[in-house]
N, C-alpha and C positions, 0 to 999 in steps of 0.2 A: 550636214554642216557644221563646221566651229573652230574653235580654236585650243589648243592644247596649250595647256598651265603646266608650267613647271613642279613640278612633286603633286604634280593629282592626272589619276590616269583614265581621266572619265574627259570626252568633250563638254565646251561650257556653250551653251545656247548663243545663236544668232540670233542679233536682235531685228526685226523685219520694221525698224523705224530707225529716224534720225532726230536727235532731240533739239529741238526749236528754244527751249525757254527753260532755264535756270533755278534752281529753288535753292538761297543755301542752306545751308543746317548748321547744327554748332555739336561739338562734345562736350557739355561742360564736364569740371575735375570730378575726380575720386573724390573728394572729401564734400563736395556742393551735393553730389548725389548720393552718399550719405543719410546728408540732412533734409535732401527732400523724400526721398523714398520714404523716411519716418515719419516727416508731415501730412504725409500723403497714407498715412496710416497704412502702408505696408501693401498701398491697392493701388496699381499704377493707372488706373482708370480716373483719377484723382491727382496724378500727372500733367503740368500744362506742357504742350505740345511741341512747345520751341525747346524745351529740356531733356527733348527727345533728338539720341542722334540717329536711329533706324528703326523706325515704325510699323512691325509687324503683327500691330495687335489686332487688325482687320482688314481685308478686305474692301469691306459694305463703304461708299464713296468715296474711296482715296487713291480710284485709278487717275489716270493721267488721259483727259482727252484729246482726241483727235483735230486735224484742222480742221476737216470736214463738221463736225461736232458745235466747234468754236465757232465759225462760220452762220452754223445755225442758229445761233443764239442771236446774232443781230437780224433771224427774217421773224424774230418771238412777238407774235400776236396779245398786246395785253387783253384784250375786251373781255369783260365777265363772263357772257355768253359765248358759243357759239365760234371760240378764236378756229381759226386755219388749223393751227402747231393740234390740237386734240385731231383731228380729221387726219394729219398725218400720221400720228398715235395710233390712230385705227385703223389704216390702211396697214403701218408695217404690221401689229397684231395678228392680224388678218393674212397677212402675207409670209410669215417665219411660222405662226404657230396655229392656226386655222379657226379661229375664234372671232364670230362676228361683234361681241358685246364687250366692252370695256368701261372696267370705271377706272380713272387714276387719283392714286393716295401719294400722301408727301413721303410714304417711302411703305416696306416691307412690313414693320409690324402694324401701320396702320390699317393695311391690308387688310391682314388678320385678325383686329379691333372688330370692323365693322363686316367681316365676314364671319366669324363664330359668333358677334353677338347679335347677327339674325339667325341664326342654324342652331345654334346648341342653346336648350336646357338646361337646367342641375340634373346632375346621372348622369347624363351623356356621356358618353364615351367618342373616341378619335382617335382610332387606329393608324398611326405613322411608321415609319419604319424606324426612324430617330426624331424624337420632336428636338429640335432646335430650342434656343433660351426663350426667346421672344415668342414663339408656338406653345412652348407647354404653356409657360406665363399667362396669353391669354385665355389657353380652355382652361386652367384650373382656378382663375380671375372667378368664373363663369360657373366655377363647381362642376364644372364636368371632370372627367379624367383625360388623360393623354396614356396614349397603352402606346407603347415600345415595342415592336414586333418585326426587329433584325433579323439574321439571319444569325444563328451561332457563330459564322467564323467570323464577324464582324468584333467579338470580342475575344479573339487571338490577334494581338496585335503583330506578332511576328508571320505571321503564317502568311501565304505569297497564294493570293485568291483574284482570279479578275475585277469581280463586282462585288464586293464588302458591304457594299449599299443596299443588297438586295433585303424586300421586304421578303420574309419568313411566309406561304402562303398557309400550311399548315396553324400558324401560329394567329394568324386573321383567319381563317375559316374557326377555328375554336372559343375567340376573341366573338362574332359572328352568335354562336352555337351558344354561348355561356347569356351575353346580353340583350341578344336578338336586335333584328336590322332593326327595330323601332326604334333604339336607344342608340345606335348609327347614323348620327343623321351624315356622316362626311366620312372617306377615307383619305388623308392625306399621304403624300410621299413627296418626301425628299429630295430633291437631285440636283447634285450632286449630296451622298449623305455628310452633310457638315459634322453632327456629332459624330461619327463614327470615326473621323478621319479621314473626311473627303472624298468620303470612298464611289462610285458610280453603282449604279443601275445600269441592269440587262433587259435591253429590249423585249427579252423573253419573260423577263419578272413583271414587267410592264403590263402587255398583255397578260400574262396570266392571273394580276391583282386584278387589273379589268375585267378580265373574264369574272372571279368573282364577285367581284361588286354590282356587278350588270344583271349575274343571277340572281342577287339577294336583293336590289332594287336600291342599293346604295352609290347617291354619287361621288365618283373618283376625281380627286384635284392634285393637282402638284401643286408642293412649291420648289417653284419654277428657277432659283435666283441664280443658280448656276447651271441651265438647261444647258446651255454651247458644250460647257465643259463635257456635261456628262456626253452628248451627243460624239463629241471628238473619242472621250476611251468606249464606245460601243463600236465608233469604224475602225478603230485600232486593235480592238481584242476580243470583238463577240464573230463566230462566227460566221461569213455569210455574209457581212456588212460593212466589208472591206471597199468594197465596189459602189459604195452610195457616197452621194457627198454629205457633206455635215445640213446641207438644208433641208434632203429628203429624208433624215435621221431624223433630225427634229419634226418635220414635219407627219411621222408618221408616232415620233414618242407620243404627239400630243396629238392625232387620231385616235389613242385609245383614253383620254381622260374627259372629261368634264367641264374641265375648268381650271385655270390657275393662280395662285396667289403669288407674285413677283415684286421681290425686293429690286429694282431696277438701278440699284448702287453697286449691283455685282456684274453682271454679264451682258446689263445694257451699256454699261460705262462710263455710268454717270456720279453726279456727286452726289443727287437727289432726287429722290422719285420712285413712283412703284405700281402697281395694278393690281387690279382684279380684272381677269380675263373667262368669258365661259358661252355656252352653246344656249343654254336658256334662258327663253326672256324675261320668263315671269319672273326668277330668281335674281334677274338683271335689274329689273325694278323694284323687289323687295331689299335687293342690296340697295340700288340706289336712293330711297330712302334714307335710310342712315348716313350713309356719306355724303347724301347734303345735310345733314347734322352737326356731323363732326368735321369734314374737310373741306365741304364746298359744292359749288354748282360742278354740276357732273360731267362739265368739260372744262374741266381745269382741277379740280380735286384737289385742292393743297396747294399748286404749284403754280410757276410762271409758266406763259405761254415755252417762254422760251428753253424754260426745261423740260417738256413736252416734247420738244424739236430734236430738242439731244437723244431723249429716249429711245424717240423712232430713226435717228440713225444710227443711232449705237446699238438697237435690238439687229439692224441687216449687217452692221460691222462686225459684228462676233462671230459671225458665221465663216468669217474668212480661216480658210486652213493653217497660212500659211503664220496668221497670228496666234494662233490655238495650240498648231504647233510649238512654236516657241515658250506659249505659256505654261504649256506640259512641260516642256522640259530643262523651264527654269529652274522649276518649283521641285525636278526630280536632282538637278543637279546640286540646290540645297540639301538634298534630300541625298544624296549619294555624299558628301560633305564628311555627312553626321556619322550616315551608317560606314563610311569607310575608318571612322576613326573611332568604331563599337558604340557609338549612343543608340542607346534602343527607339527607335523609330518607328510606326507604323507603315508596315510593307501591305501591298505595295503602296509606292509615293502617289497620296491625294492629287488633287487637281490645284484645288486656288490655295493651298497650304500643308507645308510639313506639321508631323504630329510628335513627339518626345513622348512617348511613354513616362510618366514622373515615379508611377510605382517600382518601375524597375532599375530606374535611375537615382533613385533615392529611395531603398528600400528599407531604412531605420528610419525612415517616417512615415507612422503609419495615417492611413489617409482623414484620422480623427486631427489631422495636423497641417491637414493641405501641403502635400507633399509637391502639388503641382503650383501653386501659389509661391508655394518656397523656393523651387526652379525661379520665375518668372521673377519675383526677387532679387535675386541672386543673379540676373542676367543684364539686368536695370542699374546693380550695384558697378559689374565689374566691366560694362560695356556701356551701358546707357543704350541699349537695345530694350522696343518693349514688347510683350508678346502677351498674352491669354492664359489661363487658366479655365483647361474643359476638364473638369473634375469634380471634386467634393465641393470644392466651396461655390462652384454652380450649380452642379444639382441634385447635391445630398439631401433629403429631407425626412422631418421626423415622422415616425407615423404617429398620426391625431389618439387614437387608439391606443396605443402602445406605451407611445414614445420612445420609441426602439431609433436610432437614427439606419435609417437603406443609404447606402454610399455606395457610387454608379461603378458597375464593372468595368469602366475604363477612365484613367486616373488623367488624363493626356495636357498637354500644354502644346496651344496651335501657333504656330510660325507663317499668320499668315501672308501674302505677299500682293501687294498692289500692284492691280494692272499699268504696265506699261510705264515703269517710276523707279525701280532699282535696278541698278548694274552689277553686271556677274561681282567684282570687288568687294561689292558691298557685302554680298549675300556673304562670300567669303570670310570677312571681316566677324560676321555674325556668329557662322560655323566653328570661327577659332577663339569667338569669348566661350561658346559652348562646351567645344571640346578641352577648353583651360579650367572651367568649372569642375567640369567630370572629373581630372585630376587632382582634386582638392573637398571633390562631394562628400567625404563625410564630415564634413565642416559645416555642413547647411544644417538650421535648426527651421522645426514647425510651427508654424502658426497657432493661434488662435484667435477668436472674433471677441470683439468688443462693444460692437457693431453692427446690426444691419437691419434691414429692412425688412417690411414682408413680403416682397417680391422680387425678383433678379438682384438677388443682394449683391453679388459679385458688382454690380456696379457700380456703387456707394457702400456697400461693409466697411470697417475699418477693422483693422488686424494689430496684432505686439507678438514679439517674436515669444517663444515659449522659452 
């Protein structure tokens, strides 16, 4: 179902909800935007949200909650220990994912911090399909190695492959041979694979990676921030899974894992929160010790009771097929608008975001001058749209031995779509802005760093135009 829009030869997705509350947004004029982006050091993270018209910086914590979640806030039990909402969350996690032990945290990176600080020591190795920014930073902060093992298909942005998020089994096995299983305390798989274009992982690949981990005595965990979107792609694309419900696919996915780290700000449809879920009671108690120190008592973990309730309800809501269908179709709609206009986007379209290939879009700007960031800055200047670079600014690193810079294979700009927030006409506005920039792309200039912190530099770095 959908509406046919004039001049557009694809159907727009039909929202399976009605709008109850409206938040005004404003479009500041071009001259003011020019002043603001310069004051921000050409870094959109340094802009105020009130100066953004369409904000596609992230889908994390930016979703609109449902009336059931808002009603759940009124049932918040703010007791320090043993609040009823924790037990509601525990029941939801076990029902949806099958894990009996849950440790709430205030967000996903807090779960990463508690988890990795407990498990890792200097020199350890953590394989992943592709680590995202906070995951990589939490691993490397502990002087461990964040090893990417994604399949080669993921590196070709124009290749149509149904599961470009897959982890390469041979690369993982080679890592185990090279480092030994004793230096690999966990294998992590990100579903969907954010840094690789929001691409899904197949059920067959999950089984295979799980088998390799079990044969080598290595725990296997998910970064499960977008688990429901991954399950939808499995249902739509993987042979033999089309008859399964989303709930059935989710339960099978998690049945192959020992646990997960979750940013609830994505597929739990809330604005704050996260958790660690697992089967191993001994590891649960080890993690609990640091959680109490860093986050709070184990039945609230840095969250209000009302937030725990909203997460519990969101974990069930996100399994709704009509919601997921709209969610994926809305993302694909923006991707189709850009693709039809000749904008190089990652194919097939991911679940939570559309990714523009900045190396192809701006071939005159070398990676040393951050072409992804150049496009990000241009989009704010032109249209007051905020997106995020996932490329050299985020991931390039200098070899500590040789001093040589290593640049990521993918130089992307991510257009992350908040859940249940924007309309088709707003996404069309975004597409028109990118298309207009594309018509004069040769005028865009690269950038150079004038300040960078030692970790996660893209959050607070300041740049200037070359």
